[in-house]
BAFITOR-8162 format. One record per residue (C-alpha): x negated, y negated, z; residue number from 1. Coordinates in steps of 0.2 Angstrom, whole numbers. Layout:
BEGIN
<<X,Y,Z>,NUM> ...
END
This chain:
BEGIN
<<-164,40,52>,1> <<-165,57,45>,2> <<-150,55,34>,3> <<-157,41,23>,4> <<-172,52,16>,5> <<-160,66,13>,6> <<-147,55,4>,7> <<-162,48,-7>,8> <<-168,65,-10>,9> <<-151,72,-16>,10> <<-148,56,-27>,11> <<-165,59,-35>,12> <<-162,77,-38>,13> <<-145,73,-46>,14> <<-153,60,-57>,15> <<-167,72,-63>,16> <<-154,86,-67>,17> <<-143,74,-77>,18> <<-158,67,-86>,19> <<-166,83,-90>,20> <<-150,90,-98>,21> <<-151,77,-112>,22> <<-161,80,-127>,23> <<-176,68,-128>,24> <<-171,59,-144>,25> <<-153,58,-138>,26> <<-159,47,-124>,27> <<-160,28,-125>,28> <<-170,20,-131>,29> <<-175,32,-146>,30> <<-194,32,-149>,31> <<-191,29,-167>,32> <<-183,12,-163>,33> <<-198,8,-151>,34> <<-210,12,-165>,35> <<-201,0,-177>,36> <<-200,-13,-163>,37> <<-219,-13,-161>,38> <<-220,-14,-180>,39> <<-208,-29,-180>,40> <<-219,-38,-166>,41> <<-234,-35,-178>,42> <<-225,-43,-193>,43> <<-220,-58,-182>,44> <<-238,-60,-176>,45> <<-243,-59,-195>,46> <<-230,-72,-200>,47> <<-233,-84,-186>,48> <<-243,-99,-192>,49> <<-261,-100,-184>,50> <<-271,-116,-180>,51> <<-289,-112,-184>,52> <<-301,-98,-184>,53> <<-300,-94,-165>,54> <<-281,-90,-167>,55> <<-284,-79,-182>,56> <<-297,-69,-173>,57> <<-285,-67,-158>,58> <<-271,-62,-170>,59> <<-282,-49,-178>,60> <<-287,-42,-161>,61> <<-269,-42,-156>,62> <<-263,-33,-172>,63> <<-277,-20,-170>,64> <<-272,-16,-152>,65> <<-253,-16,-156>,66> <<-257,-4,-171>,67> <<-266,8,-159>,68> <<-251,8,-147>,69> <<-240,11,-162>,70> <<-250,26,-167>,71> <<-248,34,-150>,72> <<-229,32,-151>,73> <<-229,40,-168>,74> <<-240,54,-161>,75> <<-228,56,-147>,76> <<-214,58,-159>,77> <<-223,71,-169>,78> <<-228,81,-153>,79> <<-209,80,-148>,80> <<-204,86,-165>,81> <<-216,100,-165>,82> <<-212,106,-148>,83> <<-194,103,-148>,84> <<-195,96,-130>,85> <<-204,84,-120>,86> <<-222,91,-116>,87> <<-237,85,-107>,88> <<-243,80,-124>,89> <<-228,68,-127>,90> <<-230,61,-110>,91> <<-249,58,-112>,92> <<-247,50,-129>,93> <<-233,38,-122>,94> <<-244,34,-107>,95> <<-259,30,-119>,96> <<-247,19,-129>,97> <<-242,10,-113>,98> <<-261,7,-109>,99> <<-264,-1,-126>,100> <<-248,-12,-125>,101> <<-255,-18,-108>,102> <<-271,-22,-117>,103> <<-261,-31,-130>,104> <<-252,-41,-117>,105> <<-268,-47,-109>,106> <<-274,-53,-126>,107> <<-257,-62,-130>,108> <<-256,-70,-113>,109> <<-272,-79,-116>,110> <<-267,-86,-133>,111> <<-248,-88,-129>,112> <<-242,-83,-146>,113> <<-225,-89,-148>,114> <<-216,-79,-162>,115> <<-199,-85,-160>,116> <<-199,-94,-177>,117> <<-205,-78,-186>,118> <<-196,-64,-177>,119> <<-181,-65,-189>,120> <<-192,-63,-204>,121> <<-201,-49,-196>,122> <<-185,-39,-192>,123> <<-180,-42,-211>,124> <<-197,-35,-216>,125> <<-197,-20,-205>,126> <<-179,-16,-210>,127> <<-183,-18,-229>,128> <<-199,-6,-226>,129> <<-188,7,-218>,130> <<-175,6,-232>,131> <<-189,8,-245>,132> <<-196,23,-236>,133> <<-179,31,-235>,134> <<-176,28,-254>,135> <<-193,36,-258>,136> <<-188,51,-248>,137> <<-201,49,-234>,138> <<-189,52,-220>,139> <<-186,69,-213>,140> <<-168,76,-215>,141> <<-157,68,-201>,142> <<-169,53,-199>,143> <<-160,36,-201>,144> <<-169,20,-207>,145> <<-171,7,-193>,146> <<-157,-7,-194>,147> <<-165,-19,-182>,148> <<-150,-18,-170>,149> <<-161,-12,-156>,150> <<-170,-29,-156>,151> <<-155,-35,-146>,152> <<-164,-28,-131>,153> <<-177,-42,-133>,154> <<-164,-56,-133>,155> <<-173,-68,-121>,156> <<-190,-66,-128>,157> <<-201,-79,-137>,158> <<-219,-75,-135>,159> <<-228,-59,-139>,160> <<-231,-55,-121>,161> <<-213,-56,-117>,162> <<-209,-44,-132>,163> <<-223,-32,-126>,164> <<-216,-33,-108>,165> <<-199,-27,-114>,166> <<-207,-13,-125>,167> <<-217,-7,-110>,168> <<-200,-6,-100>,169> <<-192,3,-114>,170> <<-206,16,-116>,171> <<-206,18,-97>,172> <<-187,20,-97>,173> <<-189,34,-110>,174> <<-202,43,-100>,175> <<-191,42,-84>,176> <<-176,48,-93>,177> <<-185,63,-101>,178> <<-194,70,-86>,179> 
END
């Protein structure tokens, strides 16, 4: 009986040592990808046809809440860049992003936004936006425009809440890998 907790403790300690030895932005999934993925979900909501005023209002609420979550991910990226390490500020920003994503999920579950028809156009839009920002010189040296490849993590998603659920998992994974 006593061996099992010891084995679990040793395994967890090894995982923590391995995870903490990697730089935060070298870990998967990169925060920049997650930020672009949230933008892509927003584009898909925008492009998805809506029936009536109620759907427009729900879409606007959803877009606002997703943008707030996106801003917290961006702030986490800035905090990480300034500190050069995962700090309490980075963790706090990502936890706030998770809170706002859960609020967005609650909104989208009620409306059942199916964005499967608009996701490809949304990915193209976000990739084009990133390429334009790169051409204008808005990226820091070493930054690479998002290519959309990370959307493969969302392979079985169709509704906004399923995309948000995967995004929540990716941020949670990033937090676990960086602590």
